[in-house]
C-alpha positions as CSV (number, residue, x, y, z in Angstrom):
1,M,66.9,-51.5,12.9
2,T,67.4,-53.8,9.8
3,I,64.9,-55.0,7.5
4,Q,65.4,-58.6,8.9
5,E,65.3,-57.6,12.3
6,V,61.8,-55.7,11.5
7,R,60.5,-59.0,9.6
8,G,61.4,-61.1,12.7
9,S,58.9,-58.7,14.8
10,F,55.7,-59.8,12.7
11,P,54.6,-62.9,14.1
12,Y,52.5,-63.9,11.0
13,L,55.7,-64.1,9.4
14,K,56.4,-67.3,11.3
15,L,53.5,-68.8,9.9
16,G,54.3,-69.0,6.0
17,K,52.1,-66.2,5.1
18,I,52.8,-63.2,2.6
19,Y,51.0,-59.9,3.3
20,L,50.6,-57.6,0.5
21,N,47.1,-55.8,1.7
22,H,48.5,-52.9,4.0
23,A,46.0,-50.6,2.0
24,A,43.3,-52.3,3.9
25,L,44.9,-53.4,7.4
26,S,48.3,-53.9,8.4
27,P,49.5,-56.9,10.6
28,V,50.6,-55.6,14.1
29,P,54.4,-55.7,14.9
30,Q,55.6,-57.2,18.0
31,A,56.4,-53.8,19.6
32,A,52.9,-52.7,19.2
33,I,51.5,-55.8,20.8
34,D,53.7,-55.7,23.6
35,K,53.0,-52.0,24.3
36,A,49.3,-52.7,24.1
37,N,49.6,-56.0,26.2
38,L,51.7,-53.9,28.9
39,F,49.0,-51.2,29.0
40,L,46.3,-53.9,29.6
41,K,48.3,-55.4,32.3
42,R,49.0,-52.0,34.1
43,R,45.4,-51.1,33.6
44,S,44.3,-54.4,35.2
45,E,46.9,-55.0,38.0
46,T,49.6,-52.4,38.9
47,H,48.4,-49.1,37.7
48,I,44.6,-49.2,37.5
49,D,43.9,-45.8,37.9
50,D,47.0,-44.0,37.3
51,M,45.8,-41.1,35.1
52,S,49.3,-39.3,35.0
53,E,50.4,-42.3,32.8
54,Y,48.0,-42.2,30.5
55,V,48.3,-38.5,30.0
56,S,52.2,-39.2,29.5
57,E,51.5,-41.6,27.2
58,T,49.1,-39.6,25.0
59,T,51.7,-36.9,25.1
60,E,54.4,-39.3,24.0
61,A,52.5,-40.4,21.1
62,K,51.4,-36.9,19.7
63,G,55.2,-35.9,20.0
64,M,55.9,-38.8,17.9
65,L,53.2,-38.1,15.5
66,A,54.6,-34.4,15.3
67,K,58.0,-35.6,14.4
68,L,56.6,-37.8,11.8
69,V,54.9,-35.1,9.6
70,N,56.8,-31.9,11.0
71,G,54.0,-30.7,13.4
72,E,53.6,-29.4,16.9
73,P,52.6,-31.8,19.4
74,D,49.8,-29.3,20.5
75,R,48.1,-29.5,17.1
76,F,47.2,-33.1,17.3
77,A,43.9,-34.7,18.7
78,F,43.1,-38.4,19.0
79,F,39.5,-39.9,17.6
80,D,38.4,-43.3,16.5
81,N,38.6,-43.2,12.9
82,T,39.6,-41.2,9.9
83,A,35.9,-40.0,9.0
84,T,35.2,-38.8,12.5
85,G,38.2,-36.4,12.3
86,L,36.9,-35.1,9.0
87,N,33.4,-34.8,10.4
88,I,35.1,-32.5,13.4
89,L,36.0,-30.3,10.4
90,T,32.9,-30.0,8.2
91,H,30.6,-29.5,11.4
92,G,33.0,-27.0,12.9
93,L,33.3,-24.6,10.2
94,K,30.5,-22.0,9.4
95,W,29.3,-22.6,6.1
96,N,27.5,-20.0,3.8
97,P,25.2,-20.9,1.0
98,G,27.5,-20.8,-1.9
99,D,30.4,-22.1,-0.4
100,R,32.2,-24.7,-2.7
101,V,34.2,-27.7,-1.7
102,L,36.4,-29.4,-4.5
103,L,36.9,-33.1,-4.2
104,N,37.7,-35.8,-7.1
105,D,35.9,-38.8,-8.5
106,V,38.3,-41.4,-7.1
107,E,38.3,-40.6,-3.4
108,F,37.5,-43.3,-0.8
109,P,33.8,-42.5,0.5
110,S,35.2,-41.4,4.1
111,N,36.4,-38.1,2.2
112,V,33.4,-37.5,0.2
113,Y,30.4,-38.0,2.5
114,P,31.4,-35.7,5.2
115,F,31.5,-32.9,2.6
116,L,28.2,-34.2,0.7
117,N,26.8,-33.8,4.0
118,L,27.0,-29.9,3.8
119,K,24.6,-29.7,0.9
120,N,21.7,-29.1,3.3
121,Q,23.6,-26.0,4.3
122,G,23.6,-24.7,0.8
123,V,27.4,-26.0,0.0
124,E,28.2,-27.1,-3.5
125,V,30.5,-30.0,-3.9
126,D,32.7,-30.0,-7.2
127,F,34.4,-33.2,-8.4
128,V,37.8,-33.3,-10.5
129,H,37.7,-35.9,-13.2
130,S,40.6,-38.4,-12.7
131,K,42.6,-40.0,-15.9
132,H,43.6,-43.6,-15.1
133,G,43.2,-43.0,-11.4
134,A,45.3,-40.0,-11.4
135,V,44.2,-36.6,-9.8
136,S,46.9,-34.3,-11.0
137,S,47.4,-31.1,-9.4
138,D,47.2,-29.1,-12.7
139,D,43.5,-30.4,-12.7
140,I,42.5,-29.5,-9.0
141,L,44.1,-25.9,-9.4
142,S,42.2,-25.3,-12.7
143,A,38.7,-26.7,-11.3
144,V,38.6,-24.1,-8.4
145,K,35.7,-21.4,-8.7
146,P,34.7,-18.5,-7.3
147,G,33.5,-19.6,-4.1
148,T,35.8,-22.8,-3.6
149,R,36.3,-22.5,0.5
150,L,38.2,-25.7,0.8
151,I,40.0,-28.6,-0.9
152,S,40.2,-32.1,0.3
153,I,42.2,-34.9,-1.3
154,S,44.2,-38.0,-0.3
155,A,47.7,-37.8,-0.2
156,V,47.7,-41.5,-1.8
157,Q,44.6,-42.8,-3.6
158,Y,43.2,-46.0,-2.0
159,L,42.7,-47.7,-5.4
160,S,45.3,-46.4,-8.0
161,G,47.8,-45.4,-5.5
162,Y,48.3,-42.1,-6.9
163,R,50.5,-39.7,-4.9
164,A,49.1,-36.3,-5.0
165,N,51.5,-33.4,-5.2
166,L,50.6,-32.1,-1.7
167,K,53.0,-29.3,-1.8
168,R,51.8,-27.5,-4.9
169,I,48.1,-27.5,-3.9
170,G,49.0,-26.4,-0.3
171,E,51.0,-23.5,-1.7
172,F,48.0,-22.7,-4.1
173,C,45.4,-23.0,-1.2
174,R,47.5,-20.8,1.2
175,E,48.0,-18.2,-1.6
176,K,44.2,-18.0,-2.4
177,G,42.9,-18.5,1.3
178,I,41.4,-21.8,0.7
179,I,41.7,-24.5,3.3
180,F,43.7,-27.5,2.5
181,C,42.3,-30.7,4.0
182,V,44.3,-34.1,3.4
183,D,43.2,-37.4,4.2
184,A,46.5,-39.1,5.0
185,V,45.6,-42.7,5.9
186,Q,47.1,-44.2,2.6
187,A,50.3,-42.2,3.1
188,L,51.8,-41.8,6.7
189,G,54.0,-44.7,7.8
190,A,54.9,-45.5,4.2
191,L,55.9,-42.0,2.6
192,S,57.1,-38.6,3.9
193,V,54.5,-35.9,4.5
194,D,55.4,-32.6,5.6
195,V,52.5,-30.4,7.1
196,K,54.2,-27.3,7.3
197,E,56.2,-27.7,3.9
198,C,52.7,-28.8,2.2
199,K,50.8,-26.0,3.8
200,I,48.3,-28.7,5.2
201,D,45.6,-26.8,7.5
202,F,43.8,-30.0,8.5
203,L,44.8,-33.8,8.2
204,S,43.1,-36.8,9.4
205,C,44.5,-40.4,9.4
206,G,43.7,-43.9,10.8
207,T,46.4,-45.8,12.5
208,Q,45.2,-49.1,11.1
209,K,47.0,-49.2,7.8
210,W,50.6,-48.1,6.9
211,L,51.2,-46.9,10.6
212,L,51.1,-50.6,11.6
213,A,48.9,-50.0,14.5
214,L,45.2,-50.7,15.4
215,M,41.7,-50.1,14.1
216,G,39.6,-47.8,16.3
217,L,42.2,-45.1,16.6
218,S,42.7,-42.1,14.6
219,F,44.2,-38.5,15.0
220,I,44.1,-35.1,13.2
221,Y,46.5,-32.2,12.6
222,I,45.0,-28.9,12.7
223,T,46.6,-25.4,12.6
224,E,46.1,-23.1,15.1
225,E,44.6,-20.5,12.7
226,L,42.0,-23.0,11.5
227,Q,41.1,-24.2,15.0
228,N,40.3,-20.4,15.7
229,E,37.6,-20.7,13.2
230,I,36.0,-24.1,14.5
231,T,32.6,-23.9,16.1
232,Y,32.8,-26.7,19.1
233,G,29.7,-29.1,18.3
234,F,30.7,-31.4,21.1
235,V,32.7,-30.5,24.4
236,G,33.9,-32.3,27.6
237,W,35.8,-31.7,30.4
238,D,38.9,-32.5,28.4
239,S,38.1,-29.6,26.2
240,M,38.6,-27.0,28.8
241,E,42.0,-25.3,30.1
242,S,40.9,-25.9,33.8
243,Q,40.2,-29.6,33.3
244,A,41.7,-30.5,36.7
245,S,39.1,-28.3,38.5
246,L,36.3,-30.2,38.5
247,L,34.1,-27.8,40.1
248,D,35.1,-24.8,38.4
249,F,32.6,-24.5,35.7
250,N,34.5,-21.9,33.6
251,F,34.1,-22.4,30.0
252,D,37.5,-21.6,29.3
253,M,38.4,-23.7,26.0
254,N,41.7,-25.4,25.8
255,K,44.0,-23.5,23.4
256,S,45.6,-26.6,22.0
257,A,44.0,-29.4,19.5
258,D,43.1,-31.3,22.8
259,A,39.9,-29.2,22.9
260,L,38.4,-31.2,20.1
261,Q,39.0,-34.6,22.1
262,N,36.3,-33.9,24.6
263,G,37.5,-36.9,27.2
264,T,38.6,-40.3,27.5
265,I,40.4,-41.9,24.3
266,N,41.4,-45.2,23.0
267,M,44.7,-45.8,25.2
268,I,45.0,-49.4,24.0
269,G,45.3,-48.0,20.8
270,V,47.5,-45.1,21.6
271,N,50.2,-47.5,23.3
272,A,50.1,-49.7,20.1
273,L,50.8,-46.8,18.1
274,I,53.7,-45.8,20.3
275,G,55.2,-49.4,19.7
276,A,54.5,-49.1,15.9
277,L,56.2,-45.7,15.5
278,E,59.1,-46.8,17.4
279,V,59.8,-49.4,14.5
280,I,59.0,-46.9,11.8
281,Q,61.4,-44.4,13.5
282,A,64.0,-47.0,13.7
283,V,64.2,-47.6,10.2
284,G,63.2,-43.8,9.1
285,I,60.5,-42.6,6.6
286,P,63.3,-41.7,3.8
287,E,64.5,-45.4,4.0
288,I,61.0,-46.8,4.1
289,E,59.6,-44.6,1.1
290,K,62.8,-45.6,-0.8
291,R,61.9,-49.3,-0.4
292,I,58.5,-49.0,-1.0
293,V,58.9,-47.1,-4.6
294,A,61.4,-49.3,-5.7
295,H,59.2,-52.3,-5.1
296,T,56.3,-50.4,-6.8
297,I,58.5,-49.8,-9.9
298,Y,59.5,-53.5,-9.9
299,M,56.1,-54.7,-9.7
300,N,55.0,-52.2,-12.5
301,D,57.6,-53.5,-14.7
302,R,57.0,-57.2,-14.1
303,L,53.4,-56.9,-14.5
304,T,53.6,-55.1,-17.9
305,E,55.9,-57.8,-19.0
306,L,53.0,-60.2,-18.3
307,G,50.8,-58.2,-20.6
308,L,48.9,-56.4,-17.6
309,K,48.5,-52.8,-17.1
310,P,48.8,-51.6,-13.5
311,L,47.4,-48.0,-13.1
312,S,50.7,-47.2,-11.4
313,A,52.7,-47.8,-14.5
314,E,51.5,-44.4,-15.8
315,Y,52.7,-42.6,-13.2
316,A,55.8,-40.5,-12.7
317,T,58.1,-41.8,-9.9
318,K,57.3,-39.0,-7.5
319,N,53.7,-40.0,-7.7
320,L,54.2,-43.5,-6.8
321,S,53.2,-45.4,-3.5
322,G,52.8,-48.8,-2.1
323,I,49.7,-49.4,-4.0
324,V,49.9,-51.6,-7.4
325,S,46.2,-52.2,-8.8
326,F,45.5,-53.8,-12.2
327,T,42.5,-55.5,-14.0
328,T,42.4,-58.8,-15.6
329,P,39.1,-61.1,-16.7
330,R,40.5,-63.8,-14.0
331,A,40.6,-61.3,-11.2
332,K,38.3,-63.4,-9.1
333,M,40.2,-66.7,-9.7
334,L,43.5,-64.8,-9.4
335,Y,42.4,-63.5,-5.8
336,E,41.2,-67.1,-4.8
337,K,44.7,-68.5,-6.0
338,F,46.5,-66.0,-3.7
339,S,44.1,-66.9,-0.8
340,E,45.1,-70.6,-1.3
341,A,48.9,-69.7,-1.2
342,K,48.4,-67.5,2.1
343,I,49.0,-64.4,0.0
344,Y,46.9,-61.5,1.3
345,T,45.6,-59.2,-1.3
346,S,42.5,-57.5,-2.0
347,M,39.8,-56.8,-4.7
348,R,38.5,-53.3,-5.4
349,E,36.0,-52.1,-7.9
350,G,37.2,-54.6,-10.2
351,Y,40.7,-54.2,-9.6
352,V,43.5,-56.7,-8.1
353,R,45.2,-54.7,-5.6
354,L,48.5,-55.3,-4.1
355,S,49.9,-53.0,-1.4
356,H,53.6,-53.8,0.1
357,H,55.1,-52.1,2.8
358,F,59.0,-51.5,3.3
359,Y,59.7,-54.7,5.0
360,N,58.2,-56.9,2.2
361,T,60.9,-58.6,0.1
362,T,61.5,-59.1,-3.6
363,E,61.0,-62.8,-3.2
364,E,57.5,-62.3,-1.6
365,L,56.5,-60.2,-4.7
366,D,58.2,-62.9,-7.1
367,A,56.0,-65.3,-5.3
368,A,52.8,-63.5,-6.1
369,L,54.1,-62.8,-9.6
370,K,54.2,-66.7,-10.3
371,I,50.8,-67.1,-9.1
372,I,49.7,-64.5,-11.8
373,R,51.9,-66.3,-14.4
374,D,50.5,-69.6,-13.9
375,C,47.0,-68.0,-13.8
376,N,47.5,-66.9,-17.4
377,C,46.2,-63.6,-16.6
């Protein structure tokens, strides 16, 4: 699938808009729209109660996710958002007073509050201090203390765009017996993440950003070893091995991650995800990542020439993502000028944040740069 073919599948591009806000929400490609609409048509007309189809679609989606991150399909479970997935972990583990969790000071709140909520169980939460929005693996490893039981980090930081060295952190955690948790919502669909190579024990991710799908659907990946440590705070019929035997109340938990799902899931979201993943697979993550990083380097260079200093200009290529953020005294005016020109961006914590995906073009980036120049930022 060529980039032009991909671009042709986004309805908004026919309206003269430029979208550079994928770190917030992504537009939805036609393939995802079609899958969701077909599901609704079947659900309302032809296959209203065909549960076998719904099971098949869920299985298909998990297989595609497994291929995306090099996991096993039975290690995935669907939820409604990234934070819910993280809460499954924090509420499921047995904590002891003196246990410690290691985070950092530039995390999105969804990857902080579930862990701060453990303080009433005597858990201590430590924060690594970032530098220019970067959270280096050196600083993380050196911040580990006696009692550190879990490290959680975003694969990509939502504001700075800093891409963590997951492999190094994961290898360290595995060696020390520390649980390694990753919030992947700013990475999957844009960058390569290998759960096995990076020794990730738990991963949570929503589908509404770089995965080009819908709000209201997320998923987790959990290793079998970690799942065996989980206490199930919520269970339902889908949690059981004998779910088809409705009156056989044998409390025999499903051995797969399905045990964590409890029951019916967001099937509109699942179908949209299948369509979106078909687009991503047709291009391939290596090519997607290559284009995104090249455009980030381009933006870093052009913004630096304009006297602006994006946070990501400080980073090595291996730590780049599709997020470019910078400050300017005219940030609010610039944001308004972008909106007037139908260029979608965002403001976060005083920063102007641009977040381009693989199908964005250099011409679109140049259009944004022209507005920045015209604003004398």
